[in-house]
C-alpha positions, 0 to 999 in steps of 0.5 A: 521542485514539484512532485505528485502526491505520495502515499504508502500502503501497508498492512497490519500483517502479511496476506491482508490484501495490500497488493489488491488494495494498491491495484484498486486505489490505482484504478479508482484514482485513475477514474478521477483523472490522476496519473498513478505510478507504483513503487514496490521497494522490496519483492520477496518470494519470487525469482528473477524471471517470475512475476511479482506484485507489480505484475499482479497490479498490471494484470488487474489495472492495465499498464502502470508505470512501476519500480522495484528496487530489490527482490529475493527468492525466499518468501521471508521478511526482506532482511532475512531473505537478503541475508539467506540469499547472500544478496545485498539488502535494499538501500534506502537511497535507491528507494528514495530515488525510485519514488522521487523519479516516479513522483516527479512524473505522476500525480500520485505514487503509491509505495507498497510495503512488505508485511506490516510497518515494522517488517525489516526491509533491510537492517534498521530499515522499515516502511516507517523509515521509508515513508518518512524519507520520501515525505509520504503524504499519508499511509493507507493501512490494510486490515483483515475483517475478522478477530484480531484486527482491532488489536493489530490495527491499533498497534499499527496506527500507534506505530505510524503516529509515534513516527510522525506519520499520518494514517490516512485511512483503513481499508478492509482487504477482504470482505465476505458476502456473509460476514460473521458477527465479529466482522460486522462489529469490527467494521464499526469498531475499527474507526472508533478505536483507532481514530482513523476512518474505514475508507474502503472495503474490498469484496472477497475475490476481487483479485480474481475478477476480470480486469475490465470488471475490476477497473469498473468496480474499483471506485465503488469500494472506496469512500468517494470523498476520501478519494477526491480529498487524498488524491485530487490532481495537484502538484506540491511545490518545494518538496525535496526529491 
């Protein structure tokens, strides 16, 4: 059975810019001729009638095929949010089905996690488990620029590798016009200490750009060699859905 490339997008913590990075990758990959879909396995902090992360991505990029497997109103870790709401936790089988359906019809499918890799999406379910179950080709790790990022990045990359997953690149989720000394040093030290290249740097405020500006500029925020290597348009044979 054929399918497209699947990449997960995670962060070293919450509020590091995963959704804007997911939107930027979607826009950038589109410029190299690939069709892109996005799966958000679990959305928290919004009610049924409120826009979530997929809506933010569409606001910046335009029409994007997406799937959301579960959502809960409290802005908490998904497992906790589900328990507090009295709603059932998300099922891994539902996520596998959603990703498989998207990947069967698109060149690239991005799976945006919630918080960091060990955040519980459901009891005994993390993005590590999801990434393994959907045979993700790589994991993009979104990191902050400032103090603390080196420790968190090393811990995240270590967890991915311990689970047999491949971190394909680090992306700094928000880079100010005037970075301080720690940020400047971190931009070099992140790759040295994790062994994973910094493949993208998103300018602060990118999520507030007009959609046309966002789409036009997104490709310049990433290493072009990384984009074409990781997301070149091709189909893989023999991957179970």
